[in-house]
PDB file of N, CA, C and O in Angstrom:
ATOM      1  N   MET A   1     -21.373  -2.869  -4.181  1.00  0.00           N
ATOM      2  CA  MET A   1     -21.144  -3.149  -2.554  1.00  0.00           C
ATOM      3  C   MET A   1     -21.821  -1.943  -2.204  1.00  0.00           C
ATOM      4  O   MET A   1     -21.745  -1.010  -3.003  1.00  0.00           O
ATOM      5  N   PRO A   2     -22.386  -1.817  -1.285  1.00  0.00           N
ATOM      6  CA  PRO A   2     -22.855  -0.896  -0.553  1.00  0.00           C
ATOM      7  C   PRO A   2     -21.765   0.121  -0.086  1.00  0.00           C
ATOM      8  O   PRO A   2     -20.733  -0.242   0.478  1.00  0.00           O
ATOM      9  N   SER A   3     -22.089   1.497  -0.381  1.00  0.00           N
ATOM     10  CA  SER A   3     -21.017   1.968   0.353  1.00  0.00           C
ATOM     11  C   SER A   3     -20.741   2.669   1.683  1.00  0.00           C
ATOM     12  O   SER A   3     -19.872   3.467   2.033  1.00  0.00           O
ATOM     13  N   GLY A   4     -22.045   1.951   2.464  1.00  0.00           N
ATOM     14  CA  GLY A   4     -21.722   2.224   4.134  1.00  0.00           C
ATOM     15  C   GLY A   4     -21.987   3.795   4.433  1.00  0.00           C
ATOM     16  O   GLY A   4     -22.833   4.641   4.144  1.00  0.00           O
ATOM     17  N   ALA A   5     -20.873   3.713   5.122  1.00  0.00           N
ATOM     18  CA  ALA A   5     -20.958   5.301   5.509  1.00  0.00           C
ATOM     19  C   ALA A   5     -21.011   6.456   4.387  1.00  0.00           C
ATOM     20  O   ALA A   5     -20.635   6.160   3.253  1.00  0.00           O
ATOM     21  N   PRO A   6     -21.346   7.424   4.589  1.00  0.00           N
ATOM     22  CA  PRO A   6     -21.545   8.519   3.438  1.00  0.00           C
ATOM     23  C   PRO A   6     -19.969   8.481   3.217  1.00  0.00           C
ATOM     24  O   PRO A   6     -19.109   8.260   4.069  1.00  0.00           O
ATOM     25  N   TYR A   7     -19.788   8.779   1.716  1.00  0.00           N
ATOM     26  CA  TYR A   7     -18.544   9.069   1.414  1.00  0.00           C
ATOM     27  C   TYR A   7     -17.736  10.466   1.211  1.00  0.00           C
ATOM     28  O   TYR A   7     -16.576  10.749   1.510  1.00  0.00           O
ATOM     29  N   ARG A   8     -18.951  11.384   0.482  1.00  0.00           N
ATOM     30  CA  ARG A   8     -19.145  12.729   0.591  1.00  0.00           C
ATOM     31  C   ARG A   8     -20.552  12.919   0.301  1.00  0.00           C
ATOM     32  O   ARG A   8     -21.329  11.966   0.236  1.00  0.00           O
ATOM     33  N   VAL A   9     -20.936  14.247   0.108  1.00  0.00           N
ATOM     34  CA  VAL A   9     -21.782  14.569  -0.349  1.00  0.00           C
ATOM     35  C   VAL A   9     -22.090  14.381  -1.816  1.00  0.00           C
ATOM     36  O   VAL A   9     -21.380  15.032  -2.583  1.00  0.00           O
ATOM     37  N   VAL A  10     -23.073  13.565  -2.373  1.00  0.00           N
ATOM     38  CA  VAL A  10     -23.271  13.126  -3.797  1.00  0.00           C
ATOM     39  C   VAL A  10     -24.897  13.168  -4.141  1.00  0.00           C
ATOM     40  O   VAL A  10     -25.779  12.887  -3.329  1.00  0.00           O
ATOM     41  N   PRO A  11     -25.101  13.570  -5.492  1.00  0.00           N
ATOM     42  CA  PRO A  11     -26.464  14.060  -5.839  1.00  0.00           C
ATOM     43  C   PRO A  11     -26.828  12.158  -6.270  1.00  0.00           C
ATOM     44  O   PRO A  11     -27.328  12.053  -7.390  1.00  0.00           O
ATOM     45  N   TRP A  12     -26.680  11.151  -5.720  1.00  0.00           N
ATOM     46  CA  TRP A  12     -27.331   9.878  -6.120  1.00  0.00           C
ATOM     47  C   TRP A  12     -28.025   9.589  -4.960  1.00  0.00           C
ATOM     48  O   TRP A  12     -27.643   9.893  -3.830  1.00  0.00           O
ATOM     49  N   LYS A  13     -29.156   8.936  -5.266  1.00  0.00           N
ATOM     50  CA  LYS A  13     -30.010   8.505  -3.967  1.00  0.00           C
ATOM     51  C   LYS A  13     -29.424   7.448  -3.349  1.00  0.00           C
ATOM     52  O   LYS A  13     -29.365   7.466  -2.120  1.00  0.00           O
ATOM     53  N   THR A  14     -28.975   6.524  -3.961  1.00  0.00           N
ATOM     54  CA  THR A  14     -28.356   5.745  -3.264  1.00  0.00           C
ATOM     55  C   THR A  14     -27.064   4.975  -4.142  1.00  0.00           C
ATOM     56  O   THR A  14     -27.205   4.723  -5.339  1.00  0.00           O
ATOM     57  N   PHE A  15     -25.996   4.692  -3.511  1.00  0.00           N
ATOM     58  CA  PHE A  15     -24.906   4.208  -4.694  1.00  0.00           C
ATOM     59  C   PHE A  15     -23.841   2.899  -3.719  1.00  0.00           C
ATOM     60  O   PHE A  15     -23.891   2.469  -2.567  1.00  0.00           O
ATOM     61  N   GLY A  16     -23.296   2.733  -4.452  1.00  0.00           N
ATOM     62  CA  GLY A  16     -22.321   1.434  -3.958  1.00  0.00           C
ATOM     63  C   GLY A  16     -21.224   1.689  -4.748  1.00  0.00           C
ATOM     64  O   GLY A  16     -21.216   2.657  -5.509  1.00  0.00           O
ATOM     65  N   TYR A  17     -20.078   0.751  -4.631  1.00  0.00           N
ATOM     66  CA  TYR A  17     -18.840   1.195  -4.950  1.00  0.00           C
ATOM     67  C   TYR A  17     -18.321  -0.375  -5.182  1.00  0.00           C
ATOM     68  O   TYR A  17     -18.596  -1.226  -4.336  1.00  0.00           O
ATOM     69  N   GLY A  18     -17.464  -0.746  -6.516  1.00  0.00           N
ATOM     70  CA  GLY A  18     -17.097  -1.812  -6.728  1.00  0.00           C
ATOM     71  C   GLY A  18     -16.283  -1.886  -8.045  1.00  0.00           C
ATOM     72  O   GLY A  18     -16.855  -1.392  -9.017  1.00  0.00           O
ATOM     73  N   LEU A  19     -15.090  -2.397  -8.250  1.00  0.00           N
ATOM     74  CA  LEU A  19     -14.410  -2.551  -8.977  1.00  0.00           C
ATOM     75  C   LEU A  19     -14.306  -1.243  -9.964  1.00  0.00           C
ATOM     76  O   LEU A  19     -14.378  -1.201 -11.193  1.00  0.00           O
ATOM     77  N   GLY A  20     -14.111  -0.190  -9.007  1.00  0.00           N
ATOM     78  CA  GLY A  20     -13.845   0.920  -9.733  1.00  0.00           C
ATOM     79  C   GLY A  20     -14.983   1.921  -9.955  1.00  0.00           C
ATOM     80  O   GLY A  20     -14.755   3.096 -10.242  1.00  0.00           O
ATOM     81  N   LEU A  21     -16.170   1.438  -9.819  1.00  0.00           N
ATOM     82  CA  LEU A  21     -17.619   2.339 -10.666  1.00  0.00           C
ATOM     83  C   LEU A  21     -18.038   2.380  -9.296  1.00  0.00           C
ATOM     84  O   LEU A  21     -17.847   1.673  -8.306  1.00  0.00           O
ATOM     85  N   PHE A  22     -18.903   3.821  -9.649  1.00  0.00           N
ATOM     86  CA  PHE A  22     -20.008   4.068  -8.381  1.00  0.00           C
ATOM     87  C   PHE A  22     -21.205   3.550  -9.375  1.00  0.00           C
ATOM     88  O   PHE A  22     -21.355   3.762 -10.579  1.00  0.00           O
ATOM     89  N   ILE A  23     -21.903   2.891  -8.572  1.00  0.00           N
ATOM     90  CA  ILE A  23     -23.108   1.720  -8.996  1.00  0.00           C
ATOM     91  C   ILE A  23     -24.267   2.585  -8.208  1.00  0.00           C
ATOM     92  O   ILE A  23     -23.911   2.739  -7.039  1.00  0.00           O
ATOM     93  N   ASP A  24     -25.503   3.179  -8.470  1.00  0.00           N
ATOM     94  CA  ASP A  24     -26.609   3.862  -8.356  1.00  0.00           C
ATOM     95  C   ASP A  24     -27.588   2.698  -8.979  1.00  0.00           C
ATOM     96  O   ASP A  24     -27.467   2.562 -10.196  1.00  0.00           O
ATOM     97  N   PRO A  25     -28.553   1.824  -8.322  1.00  0.00           N
ATOM     98  CA  PRO A  25     -29.334   1.067  -8.925  1.00  0.00           C
ATOM     99  C   PRO A  25     -30.825   1.834  -8.737  1.00  0.00           C
ATOM    100  O   PRO A  25     -31.879   1.281  -9.048  1.00  0.00           O
ATOM    101  N   GLU A  26     -30.743   3.271  -8.147  1.00  0.00           N
ATOM    102  CA  GLU A  26     -32.002   3.646  -7.877  1.00  0.00           C
ATOM    103  C   GLU A  26     -32.118   4.982  -8.112  1.00  0.00           C
ATOM    104  O   GLU A  26     -32.720   5.674  -7.291  1.00  0.00           O
ATOM    105  N   SER A  27     -31.304   5.812  -9.800  1.00  0.00           N
ATOM    106  CA  SER A  27     -30.980   6.765  -9.760  1.00  0.00           C
ATOM    107  C   SER A  27     -32.226   7.538 -10.268  1.00  0.00           C
ATOM    108  O   SER A  27     -33.170   6.749 -10.301  1.00  0.00           O
ATOM    109  N   ARG A  28     -32.552   8.640 -10.631  1.00  0.00           N
ATOM    110  CA  ARG A  28     -33.506   9.349 -11.114  1.00  0.00           C
ATOM    111  C   ARG A  28     -33.788   8.879 -12.764  1.00  0.00           C
ATOM    112  O   ARG A  28     -34.785   9.051 -13.466  1.00  0.00           O
ATOM    113  N   ARG A  29     -32.782   8.371 -12.992  1.00  0.00           N
ATOM    114  CA  ARG A  29     -32.551   7.926 -14.464  1.00  0.00           C
ATOM    115  C   ARG A  29     -32.528   6.466 -14.835  1.00  0.00           C
ATOM    116  O   ARG A  29     -32.232   6.019 -15.944  1.00  0.00           O
ATOM    117  N   GLY A  30     -32.848   5.840 -13.860  1.00  0.00           N
ATOM    118  CA  GLY A  30     -32.555   4.371 -13.573  1.00  0.00           C
ATOM    119  C   GLY A  30     -30.936   3.875 -13.174  1.00  0.00           C
ATOM    120  O   GLY A  30     -30.113   4.720 -12.822  1.00  0.00           O
ATOM    121  N   ARG A  31     -30.615   2.533 -13.265  1.00  0.00           N
ATOM    122  CA  ARG A  31     -29.293   1.989 -13.157  1.00  0.00           C
ATOM    123  C   ARG A  31     -28.441   3.416 -13.925  1.00  0.00           C
ATOM    124  O   ARG A  31     -28.631   4.124 -14.915  1.00  0.00           O
ATOM    125  N   CYS A  32     -27.464   3.331 -12.857  1.00  0.00           N
ATOM    126  CA  CYS A  32     -26.336   4.663 -13.258  1.00  0.00           C
ATOM    127  C   CYS A  32     -25.116   3.809 -12.786  1.00  0.00           C
ATOM    128  O   CYS A  32     -24.948   3.352 -11.655  1.00  0.00           O
ATOM    129  N   LEU A  33     -24.136   3.657 -14.085  1.00  0.00           N
ATOM    130  CA  LEU A  33     -22.794   3.116 -13.600  1.00  0.00           C
ATOM    131  C   LEU A  33     -21.805   4.224 -14.094  1.00  0.00           C
ATOM    132  O   LEU A  33     -22.074   4.693 -15.200  1.00  0.00           O
ATOM    133  N   GLY A  34     -20.559   4.781 -13.369  1.00  0.00           N
ATOM    134  CA  GLY A  34     -19.641   5.303 -13.904  1.00  0.00           C
ATOM    135  C   GLY A  34     -18.674   5.375 -12.753  1.00  0.00           C
ATOM    136  O   GLY A  34     -18.622   4.730 -11.706  1.00  0.00           O
ATOM    137  N   HIS A  35     -17.763   6.546 -13.341  1.00  0.00           N
ATOM    138  CA  HIS A  35     -16.694   6.960 -12.291  1.00  0.00           C
ATOM    139  C   HIS A  35     -16.535   8.579 -12.006  1.00  0.00           C
ATOM    140  O   HIS A  35     -17.251   9.329 -12.669  1.00  0.00           O
ATOM    141  N   THR A  36     -15.869   8.991 -11.305  1.00  0.00           N
ATOM    142  CA  THR A  36     -15.499  10.471 -11.085  1.00  0.00           C
ATOM    143  C   THR A  36     -14.065  10.745 -10.626  1.00  0.00           C
ATOM    144  O   THR A  36     -13.543  10.242  -9.631  1.00  0.00           O
ATOM    145  N   GLY A  37     -13.684  11.318 -11.191  1.00  0.00           N
ATOM    146  CA  GLY A  37     -12.001  11.262 -11.228  1.00  0.00           C
ATOM    147  C   GLY A  37     -11.498  12.912 -10.777  1.00  0.00           C
ATOM    148  O   GLY A  37     -11.901  13.859 -11.453  1.00  0.00           O
ATOM    149  N   GLU A  38     -10.830  13.071  -9.899  1.00  0.00           N
ATOM    150  CA  GLU A  38     -10.644  14.516  -9.287  1.00  0.00           C
ATOM    151  C   GLU A  38      -9.058  14.548  -9.656  1.00  0.00           C
ATOM    152  O   GLU A  38      -8.354  13.546  -9.772  1.00  0.00           O
ATOM    153  N   GLY A  39      -8.636  15.895  -9.817  1.00  0.00           N
ATOM    154  CA  GLY A  39      -7.170  16.456 -10.003  1.00  0.00           C
ATOM    155  C   GLY A  39      -7.182  17.499  -9.674  1.00  0.00           C
ATOM    156  O   GLY A  39      -8.228  18.122  -9.494  1.00  0.00           O
ATOM    157  N   PRO A  40      -5.916  18.021  -9.490  1.00  0.00           N
ATOM    158  CA  PRO A  40      -5.779  19.836  -8.967  1.00  0.00           C
ATOM    159  C   PRO A  40      -6.492  20.698  -9.902  1.00  0.00           C
ATOM    160  O   PRO A  40      -6.070  21.124 -10.977  1.00  0.00           O
ATOM    161  N   GLY A  41      -7.552  20.889  -9.393  1.00  0.00           N
ATOM    162  CA  GLY A  41      -7.981  21.798 -10.100  1.00  0.00           C
ATOM    163  C   GLY A  41      -9.265  21.454 -11.080  1.00  0.00           C
ATOM    164  O   GLY A  41      -9.921  22.327 -11.649  1.00  0.00           O
ATOM    165  N   SER A  42      -9.475  20.258 -11.167  1.00  0.00           N
ATOM    166  CA  SER A  42     -10.425  20.041 -12.667  1.00  0.00           C
ATOM    167  C   SER A  42     -11.070  18.590 -11.922  1.00  0.00           C
ATOM    168  O   SER A  42     -10.598  17.980 -10.963  1.00  0.00           O
ATOM    169  N   VAL A  43     -12.265  18.290 -12.691  1.00  0.00           N
ATOM    170  CA  VAL A  43     -12.804  16.945 -12.234  1.00  0.00           C
ATOM    171  C   VAL A  43     -13.317  16.544 -13.349  1.00  0.00           C
ATOM    172  O   VAL A  43     -13.588  17.309 -14.275  1.00  0.00           O
ATOM    173  N   ALA A  44     -13.534  15.055 -13.366  1.00  0.00           N
ATOM    174  CA  ALA A  44     -14.179  14.273 -14.648  1.00  0.00           C
ATOM    175  C   ALA A  44     -15.091  13.340 -14.157  1.00  0.00           C
ATOM    176  O   ALA A  44     -14.839  12.699 -13.137  1.00  0.00           O
ATOM    177  N   ALA A  45     -16.134  13.200 -14.789  1.00  0.00           N
ATOM    178  CA  ALA A  45     -17.313  12.213 -14.727  1.00  0.00           C
ATOM    179  C   ALA A  45     -17.933  11.476 -15.713  1.00  0.00           C
ATOM    180  O   ALA A  45     -18.712  12.025 -16.491  1.00  0.00           O
ATOM    181  N   ALA A  46     -17.659  10.182 -15.782  1.00  0.00           N
ATOM    182  CA  ALA A  46     -18.502   9.329 -17.048  1.00  0.00           C
ATOM    183  C   ALA A  46     -19.199   8.370 -16.522  1.00  0.00           C
ATOM    184  O   ALA A  46     -18.702   7.706 -15.613  1.00  0.00           O
ATOM    185  N   TYR A  47     -20.251   8.155 -16.904  1.00  0.00           N
ATOM    186  CA  TYR A  47     -21.613   7.687 -16.478  1.00  0.00           C
ATOM    187  C   TYR A  47     -22.238   7.159 -17.441  1.00  0.00           C
ATOM    188  O   TYR A  47     -22.482   7.848 -18.432  1.00  0.00           O
ATOM    189  N   HIS A  48     -22.683   5.682 -17.370  1.00  0.00           N
ATOM    190  CA  HIS A  48     -23.641   5.041 -18.205  1.00  0.00           C
ATOM    191  C   HIS A  48     -24.935   4.659 -17.666  1.00  0.00           C
ATOM    192  O   HIS A  48     -24.993   4.206 -16.523  1.00  0.00           O
ATOM    193  N   PHE A  49     -25.970   4.798 -18.372  1.00  0.00           N
ATOM    194  CA  PHE A  49     -27.440   4.685 -17.941  1.00  0.00           C
ATOM    195  C   PHE A  49     -28.291   3.751 -19.010  1.00  0.00           C
ATOM    196  O   PHE A  49     -29.076   4.112 -19.887  1.00  0.00           O
ATOM    197  N   PRO A  50     -27.888   2.512 -18.654  1.00  0.00           N
ATOM    198  CA  PRO A  50     -28.543   1.183 -19.461  1.00  0.00           C
ATOM    199  C   PRO A  50     -29.730   1.120 -19.392  1.00  0.00           C
ATOM    200  O   PRO A  50     -30.160   0.324 -20.228  1.00  0.00           O
ATOM    201  N   ASP A  51     -30.775   1.739 -18.582  1.00  0.00           N
ATOM    202  CA  ASP A  51     -32.318   1.778 -18.489  1.00  0.00           C
ATOM    203  C   ASP A  51     -32.915   2.857 -19.339  1.00  0.00           C
ATOM    204  O   ASP A  51     -34.109   2.865 -19.637  1.00  0.00           O
ATOM    205  N   LEU A  52     -32.099   3.722 -19.702  1.00  0.00           N
ATOM    206  CA  LEU A  52     -32.535   4.657 -20.651  1.00  0.00           C
ATOM    207  C   LEU A  52     -33.009   4.012 -21.983  1.00  0.00           C
ATOM    208  O   LEU A  52     -32.653   2.885 -22.328  1.00  0.00           O
ATOM    209  N   ASP A  53     -33.745   4.720 -22.626  1.00  0.00           N
ATOM    210  CA  ASP A  53     -34.273   4.182 -24.105  1.00  0.00           C
ATOM    211  C   ASP A  53     -33.986   5.445 -25.021  1.00  0.00           C
ATOM    212  O   ASP A  53     -34.828   6.334 -24.903  1.00  0.00           O
ATOM    213  N   PRO A  54     -33.031   5.669 -25.844  1.00  0.00           N
ATOM    214  CA  PRO A  54     -31.876   4.991 -26.176  1.00  0.00           C
ATOM    215  C   PRO A  54     -30.678   5.045 -24.817  1.00  0.00           C
ATOM    216  O   PRO A  54     -30.476   6.115 -24.242  1.00  0.00           O
ATOM    217  N   THR A  55     -30.080   4.005 -24.485  1.00  0.00           N
ATOM    218  CA  THR A  55     -29.038   3.953 -23.477  1.00  0.00           C
ATOM    219  C   THR A  55     -28.254   5.098 -23.751  1.00  0.00           C
ATOM    220  O   THR A  55     -27.976   5.340 -24.926  1.00  0.00           O
ATOM    221  N   LEU A  56     -27.806   5.932 -22.731  1.00  0.00           N
ATOM    222  CA  LEU A  56     -26.996   6.957 -22.893  1.00  0.00           C
ATOM    223  C   LEU A  56     -25.420   6.380 -22.064  1.00  0.00           C
ATOM    224  O   LEU A  56     -25.340   5.398 -21.326  1.00  0.00           O
ATOM    225  N   SER A  57     -24.482   7.151 -22.385  1.00  0.00           N
ATOM    226  CA  SER A  57     -23.243   7.099 -21.689  1.00  0.00           C
ATOM    227  C   SER A  57     -22.559   8.698 -22.017  1.00  0.00           C
ATOM    228  O   SER A  57     -22.225   9.170 -23.104  1.00  0.00           O
ATOM    229  N   ILE A  58     -22.500   9.292 -20.679  1.00  0.00           N
ATOM    230  CA  ILE A  58     -22.185  10.985 -20.737  1.00  0.00           C
ATOM    231  C   ILE A  58     -20.926  11.242 -20.017  1.00  0.00           C
ATOM    232  O   ILE A  58     -20.628  10.655 -18.978  1.00  0.00           O
ATOM    233  N   ALA A  59     -20.234  12.084 -20.559  1.00  0.00           N
ATOM    234  CA  ALA A  59     -18.800  12.497 -19.759  1.00  0.00           C
ATOM    235  C   ALA A  59     -18.959  13.625 -19.299  1.00  0.00           C
ATOM    236  O   ALA A  59     -19.656  14.078 -20.208  1.00  0.00           O
ATOM    237  N   ALA A  60     -18.858  14.421 -18.610  1.00  0.00           N
ATOM    238  CA  ALA A  60     -18.699  15.849 -18.151  1.00  0.00           C
ATOM    239  C   ALA A  60     -17.124  16.144 -17.548  1.00  0.00           C
ATOM    240  O   ALA A  60     -16.457  15.310 -16.936  1.00  0.00           O
ATOM    241  N   PHE A  61     -16.722  17.465 -17.857  1.00  0.00           N
ATOM    242  CA  PHE A  61     -15.519  17.748 -17.261  1.00  0.00           C
ATOM    243  C   PHE A  61     -15.378  19.336 -16.974  1.00  0.00           C
ATOM    244  O   PHE A  61     -15.827  20.056 -17.866  1.00  0.00           O
ATOM    245  N   ALA A  62     -14.837  19.948 -15.892  1.00  0.00           N
ATOM    246  CA  ALA A  62     -14.968  21.037 -15.094  1.00  0.00           C
ATOM    247  C   ALA A  62     -13.515  21.631 -14.476  1.00  0.00           C
ATOM    248  O   ALA A  62     -12.881  20.874 -13.742  1.00  0.00           O
ATOM    249  N   ASP A  63     -13.040  22.816 -14.727  1.00  0.00           N
ATOM    250  CA  ASP A  63     -12.166  23.162 -13.848  1.00  0.00           C
ATOM    251  C   ASP A  63     -12.704  23.731 -12.729  1.00  0.00           C
ATOM    252  O   ASP A  63     -12.999  24.914 -12.558  1.00  0.00           O
ATOM    253  N   VAL A  64     -12.839  22.583 -11.797  1.00  0.00           N
ATOM    254  CA  VAL A  64     -13.433  23.212 -10.659  1.00  0.00           C
ATOM    255  C   VAL A  64     -12.807  22.125  -9.446  1.00  0.00           C
ATOM    256  O   VAL A  64     -12.010  21.234  -9.738  1.00  0.00           O
ATOM    257  N   ASP A  65     -13.203  22.312  -8.346  1.00  0.00           N
ATOM    258  CA  ASP A  65     -12.730  21.317  -7.256  1.00  0.00           C
ATOM    259  C   ASP A  65     -13.854  20.523  -6.808  1.00  0.00           C
ATOM    260  O   ASP A  65     -13.553  19.404  -6.394  1.00  0.00           O
ATOM    261  N   ASP A  66     -15.027  20.825  -6.793  1.00  0.00           N
ATOM    262  CA  ASP A  66     -16.149  19.893  -6.224  1.00  0.00           C
ATOM    263  C   ASP A  66     -16.772  19.149  -7.544  1.00  0.00           C
ATOM    264  O   ASP A  66     -17.295  19.617  -8.556  1.00  0.00           O
ATOM    265  N   PRO A  67     -16.512  17.813  -7.135  1.00  0.00           N
ATOM    266  CA  PRO A  67     -17.233  16.871  -8.177  1.00  0.00           C
ATOM    267  C   PRO A  67     -18.483  16.665  -8.143  1.00  0.00           C
ATOM    268  O   PRO A  67     -18.873  15.835  -8.964  1.00  0.00           O
ATOM    269  N   GLY A  68     -19.319  17.161  -7.429  1.00  0.00           N
ATOM    270  CA  GLY A  68     -20.609  17.302  -7.483  1.00  0.00           C
ATOM    271  C   GLY A  68     -21.364  18.145  -8.812  1.00  0.00           C
ATOM    272  O   GLY A  68     -22.453  17.872  -9.317  1.00  0.00           O
ATOM    273  N   VAL A  69     -20.598  19.040  -9.122  1.00  0.00           N
ATOM    274  CA  VAL A  69     -20.731  19.879 -10.364  1.00  0.00           C
ATOM    275  C   VAL A  69     -20.809  19.118 -11.494  1.00  0.00           C
ATOM    276  O   VAL A  69     -21.801  19.250 -12.210  1.00  0.00           O
ATOM    277  N   VAL A  70     -19.809  18.221 -11.835  1.00  0.00           N
ATOM    278  CA  VAL A  70     -20.128  17.260 -12.985  1.00  0.00           C
ATOM    279  C   VAL A  70     -20.975  16.393 -12.726  1.00  0.00           C
ATOM    280  O   VAL A  70     -21.844  16.146 -13.562  1.00  0.00           O
ATOM    281  N   GLU A  71     -20.938  15.813 -11.677  1.00  0.00           N
ATOM    282  CA  GLU A  71     -21.971  14.537 -11.360  1.00  0.00           C
ATOM    283  C   GLU A  71     -23.384  14.953 -11.730  1.00  0.00           C
ATOM    284  O   GLU A  71     -24.121  14.180 -12.342  1.00  0.00           O
ATOM    285  N   ARG A  72     -23.792  16.261 -11.336  1.00  0.00           N
ATOM    286  CA  ARG A  72     -24.782  16.990 -11.505  1.00  0.00           C
ATOM    287  C   ARG A  72     -25.401  17.334 -12.996  1.00  0.00           C
ATOM    288  O   ARG A  72     -26.564  17.320 -13.398  1.00  0.00           O
ATOM    289  N   ALA A  73     -24.235  17.627 -13.614  1.00  0.00           N
ATOM    290  CA  ALA A  73     -24.411  18.072 -14.960  1.00  0.00           C
ATOM    291  C   ALA A  73     -24.707  16.671 -15.750  1.00  0.00           C
ATOM    292  O   ALA A  73     -25.478  16.693 -16.709  1.00  0.00           O
ATOM    293  N   VAL A  74     -24.085  15.450 -15.336  1.00  0.00           N
ATOM    294  CA  VAL A  74     -24.207  14.577 -15.994  1.00  0.00           C
ATOM    295  C   VAL A  74     -25.532  13.873 -15.822  1.00  0.00           C
ATOM    296  O   VAL A  74     -25.862  13.123 -16.740  1.00  0.00           O
ATOM    297  N   LEU A  75     -26.411  14.008 -14.700  1.00  0.00           N
ATOM    298  CA  LEU A  75     -27.786  13.509 -14.676  1.00  0.00           C
ATOM    299  C   LEU A  75     -28.491  14.688 -15.244  1.00  0.00           C
ATOM    300  O   LEU A  75     -29.507  14.379 -15.868  1.00  0.00           O
ATOM    301  N   ASP A  76     -28.247  15.827 -15.198  1.00  0.00           N
ATOM    302  CA  ASP A  76     -28.959  16.853 -15.922  1.00  0.00           C
ATOM    303  C   ASP A  76     -29.047  16.304 -17.736  1.00  0.00           C
ATOM    304  O   ASP A  76     -30.028  16.263 -18.477  1.00  0.00           O
ATOM    305  N   LEU A  77     -27.903  16.017 -17.949  1.00  0.00           N
ATOM    306  CA  LEU A  77     -27.755  15.778 -19.388  1.00  0.00           C
ATOM    307  C   LEU A  77     -28.550  14.326 -19.770  1.00  0.00           C
ATOM    308  O   LEU A  77     -29.096  14.167 -20.862  1.00  0.00           O
ATOM    309  N   ALA A  78     -28.535  13.458 -18.878  1.00  0.00           N
ATOM    310  CA  ALA A  78     -29.273  12.365 -18.992  1.00  0.00           C
ATOM    311  C   ALA A  78     -30.951  12.577 -19.061  1.00  0.00           C
ATOM    312  O   ALA A  78     -31.751  11.728 -19.454  1.00  0.00           O
ATOM    313  N   ALA A  79     -31.203  13.651 -18.676  1.00  0.00           N
ATOM    314  CA  ALA A  79     -32.894  13.824 -18.541  1.00  0.00           C
ATOM    315  C   ALA A  79     -33.294  13.931 -19.751  1.00  0.00           C
ATOM    316  O   ALA A  79     -34.492  14.072 -19.995  1.00  0.00           O
TER     317      ALA A  79
END
């Protein structure tokens, strides 16, 4: 389902949210499906890129409060 109003500043071109997954059908790496979780002082992101050859699943973790840090790291690692 499309996200509608901006949820927060994210590095994705477009994204939707459904069944607990962020879904970006038009990321710089093709389709991107995953989830970002936040806790006090830490963030984790795990995403799958089924259009890459070979397909990739990437997880990133950081002791930060900004979820964009790990989301950008995931996109960079998928490059």
